[in-house]
C-alpha positions in Angstrom: -19.3 2.6 -21.5 -16.0 3.8 -20.1 -12.8 3.6 -22.1 -9.1 3.5 -21.1 -6.0 3.8 -23.2 -4.4 0.8 -21.6 -6.9 -1.3 -19.7 -6.1 -3.9 -17.2 -4.6 -6.9 -19.2 -7.2 -9.4 -20.2 -4.9 -12.2 -19.1 -4.3 -10.8 -15.6 -4.8 -13.2 -12.7 -5.2 -11.7 -9.2 -4.1 -14.5 -6.9 -4.5 -14.2 -3.1 -1.4 -15.9 -1.6 -2.3 -16.9 1.9 1.1 -16.7 3.6 2.2 -16.0 7.2 5.4 -14.3 8.3 7.4 -14.2 11.5 5.1 -16.2 13.7 7.8 -18.3 15.3 10.4 -15.7 16.2 10.7 -12.2 17.6 11.2 -9.4 15.1 14.3 -7.3 16.1 13.5 -3.7 17.1 15.7 -2.3 14.4 14.9 -5.1 11.9 16.1 -3.2 8.9 19.8 -3.9 8.9 20.1 -2.4 12.4 19.0 1.0 11.0 16.5 2.8 13.3 15.5 5.3 10.6 14.6 2.7 7.9 12.9 0.5 10.5 10.9 3.4 11.8 9.8 4.4 8.3 8.5 0.9 7.4 6.9 0.5 10.9 5.1 3.8 10.4 3.8 2.6 7.1 2.7 -0.8 8.4 0.8 0.9 11.2 -1.6 2.3 8.6 -2.4 -1.0 6.8 -4.9 -2.9 8.9 -7.4 -0.1 9.1 -6.4 1.5 5.8 -6.8 -1.6 3.7 -10.2 -2.4 5.3 -11.2 1.1 4.2 -10.0 0.3 0.6 -12.1 -2.8 0.5 -15.2 -0.9 1.8 -14.7 1.9 -0.7 -14.4 -0.4 -3.7 -17.2 -2.8 -2.8 -19.6 0.1 -2.5 -19.5 0.5 -6.3 -19.4 -3.2 -7.4 -23.0 -3.1 -8.5 -23.3 -3.4 -12.2 -19.7 -4.2 -12.9 -18.9 -6.7 -15.6 -17.9 -10.3 -14.7 -14.2 -9.6 -15.1 -14.1 -6.6 -12.8 -16.5 -8.3 -10.3 -14.0 -11.2 -10.1 -11.1 -8.8 -9.7 -12.9 -6.9 -6.9 -13.5 -10.2 -5.1 -9.8 -11.2 -5.4 -8.7 -7.7 -4.4 -10.9 -8.0 -1.3 -9.3 -11.3 -0.3 -5.7 -10.0 -0.9 -6.3 -6.9 1.2 -7.8 -8.9 4.0 -4.8 -11.1 4.2 -2.5 -8.1 4.0 -4.3 -6.5 7.0 -3.9 -9.8 8.9 -0.2 -10.0 8.3 0.5 -6.3 9.1 -1.6 -6.6 12.2 0.7 -9.5 13.3 3.8 -7.5 12.3 2.5 -4.5 14.3 2.1 -6.6 17.3 5.7 -7.8 17.0 6.8 -4.1 16.8 4.8 -3.5 20.0 6.5 -6.5 21.6 9.9 -4.9 20.6 8.9 -1.9 22.6 7.1 0.5 20.2 3.9 2.2 21.0 1.8 2.6 17.8 -1.3 3.9 19.3 -0.7 7.5 18.3 0.0 6.5 14.7 -3.2 4.4 14.6 -5.2 7.2 16.1 -4.0 9.5 13.2 -5.2 6.9 10.7 -8.6 6.8 12.4 -8.9 10.6 12.2 -8.0 10.7 8.5 -10.5 8.0 7.7 -13.2 9.7 9.7 -12.9 12.8 7.6 -13.0 10.9 4.3 -16.0 8.8 5.4 -17.9 12.0 6.2 -17.8 12.8 2.5 -19.9 11.1 -0.3 -18.8 7.5 -1.0 -17.3 8.5 -4.4 -14.7 10.5 -2.5 -13.7 7.4 -0.6 -13.3 5.6 -3.8 -11.2 8.4 -5.3 -9.0 8.4 -2.2 -8.6 4.6 -2.4 -7.7 4.9 -6.1 -5.1 7.5 -5.3 -3.6 5.6 -2.4 -3.6 2.4 -4.5 -1.5 4.2 -7.0 0.8 5.3 -4.2 1.2 1.7 -2.9 1.7 0.3 -6.4 4.5 2.7 -7.3 6.1 2.1 -3.9 5.8 -1.6 -4.5 7.4 -1.3 -7.9 10.4 0.6 -6.6 10.8 -1.8 -3.6 11.0 -4.8 -6.0 13.0 -3.1 -8.7 15.8 -2.0 -6.4 17.0 -4.6 -3.9 18.8 -1.9 -1.9 15.5 -0.9 -0.3 15.5 -4.1 1.8 19.2 -4.9 1.8 20.3 -6.5 5.1 16.8 -6.6 6.5 15.5 -9.3 8.7 14.6 -12.2 6.4 11.0 -12.8 7.5 10.1 -9.1 7.5 11.7 -8.5 4.1 9.7 -11.4 2.7 6.5 -9.8 4.2 7.2 -6.6 2.4 8.1 -8.3 -0.9 5.0 -10.5 -0.8 2.8 -7.5 -0.1 4.5 -5.6 -3.0 3.8 -8.2 -5.6 0.1 -8.3 -4.7 -0.1 -4.5 -4.7 1.2 -4.5 -8.3 -1.1 -7.3 -9.2 -4.3 -5.6 -8.1 -3.2 -2.0 -8.9 -5.9 -1.5 -11.5 -8.9 -2.6 -9.5 -9.8 0.6 -7.7 -9.1 2.6 -10.8 -11.3 0.4 -13.0 -14.0 0.6 -10.4 -13.7 4.4 -10.5 -14.1 4.4 -14.2 -17.3 2.3 -13.8 -18.7 4.4 -11.0 -18.0 7.7 -13.0 -19.0 6.4 -16.4 -21.6 9.2 -16.8 -19.2 12.0 -15.8 -17.5 14.2 -18.3 -13.8 13.6 -18.7 -13.1 17.1 -17.2 -15.1 16.4 -14.0 -13.5 12.9 -13.6 -10.0 14.4 -14.0 -10.6 17.3 -11.7 -11.9 15.2 -8.9 -9.2 12.5 -9.1 -6.5 15.2 -9.3 -7.7 17.2 -6.4 -8.2 14.1 -4.3 -4.7 12.9 -5.2 -3.1 16.2 -4.2 -5.0 16.1 -0.8 -4.1 12.4 -0.3 -0.4 13.0 -1.2 0.0 15.8 1.2 -1.5 13.8 4.0 0.5 10.7 3.1 3.8 12.5 3.3 3.0 14.5 6.4 1.5 11.6 8.3 4.2 9.1 7.5 6.9 11.6 8.3 5.2 12.4 11.6 4.7 8.7 12.4 8.4 7.9 11.6 9.6 10.8 13.8 7.4 9.6 16.6 8.9 6.1 16.5 12.4 7.6 16.3 11.5 9.7 19.4 10.7 6.5 21.2 14.2 5.4 20.3 15.7 8.6 21.7 16.4 10.1 18.3 15.1 13.6 18.1 15.9 17.1 16.7 17.8 18.0 13.5 19.8 14.8 13.5 16.6 12.7 13.3 15.2 14.9 10.6 18.4 14.8 8.6 18.8 11.1 8.7 15.1 10.5 7.8 15.3 12.9 4.8 18.5 11.4 3.7 16.9 8.0 3.7 13.7 8.9 1.8 15.3 11.4 -0.6 18.9 10.4 -1.2 19.9 6.9 -0.3 18.1 4.7 -1.1 15.7 7.6 -1.8 12.3 5.9 -2.2 10.2 9.2 -2.4 12.6 10.8 -4.9 12.5 7.7 -7.1 8.7 7.4 -7.3 8.2 11.1 -8.1 7.9 10.6 -11.8 5.5 7.7 -11.5 3.4 9.8 -9.1 3.2 12.6 -11.6 1.9 10.3 -14.4 -1.3 10.0 -12.5 -2.3 13.5 -13.6 -1.6 13.0 -17.3 -4.4 12.5 -19.9 -4.9 8.8 -20.7 -3.4 7.6 -17.4 -4.2 4.1 -16.3 -2.2 2.0 -13.7 -1.5 -0.6 -16.3 0.0 1.8 -18.8 3.1 0.1 -17.4 2.8 -3.7 -17.3 5.3 -4.6 -14.6 4.3 -8.1 -14.0 7.9 -9.1 -14.7 8.6 -8.0 -11.1 6.0 -10.5 -9.8 7.5 -13.2 -12.0 11.0 -12.4 -10.8 9.9 -12.6 -7.1 8.0 -15.9 -7.6 10.9 -17.5 -9.3 12.9 -17.2 -6.1 10.1 -18.5 -3.9 8.7 -22.1 -4.2 5.1 -20.9 -3.6 2.7 -23.2 -1.9 -0.9 -22.1 -1.1 -1.5 -22.3 2.6 -4.6 -24.3 3.8 -7.7 -22.0 3.9 -8.6 -20.5 7.2 -12.0 -19.4 8.4 -11.0 -16.1 9.8 -8.6 -14.5 7.3 -7.9 -11.6 9.7 -6.7 -13.7 12.5 -3.1 -13.0 13.4 -2.6 -16.4 15.0 
């Protein structure tokens, strides 16, 4: 049986919150406080979610056989959350297209990356999902912990990102626990080596692809050259400096005894929900619909 130093909390509840954002109004082209650089960065990230999160679900569900009841229930809730995330970001991406952006090149890059990963054994897809889920969880933590990341943003769009962030924190251990189950017969060295190598590969691609996507959207705004590069790097490394601020949390992934729930940051979920009078939306048959 696999062991962890700080397993997913026994009292954790993963709750799919079926919310819809921005359906009744156009999203401004530079929705992030009129800042084209911040808007482009988040738009580039959003362009990856519909296909990327479908891949996450596919990768985790491939190893659900034989899981205990708790993890099986968490995989089911994770699947539902990710499906709703895909739906909402698909709707957001359509609004970005309505505002004049062409996301097809960014989406083609996602397809190319996923095709390479799918050509490998399924355990590699799970390792990639686990690494990317850590990335999204630490990004979500920073987004919620520092209000400056969404300061002045369009209200509906900011709510979309905050809602997505709390659910990424909530299910941050599912892919990792599924990995521990799937590799329960591996040596600790083999498990660490594979997860570390995959994280390095994923991290390189994540930074390169999101940078390339952001610069492509900035090019569509007429922002090119050293000025565009400089403003982009200032935003991600200096102020508010998202990539700089998550560097320590990213590094912890490689430490012995790592588990996503070594830090129980459910307080960020509670703080968000205290500001929003949550009401579950009526269930819909097609959760992926962007209607």
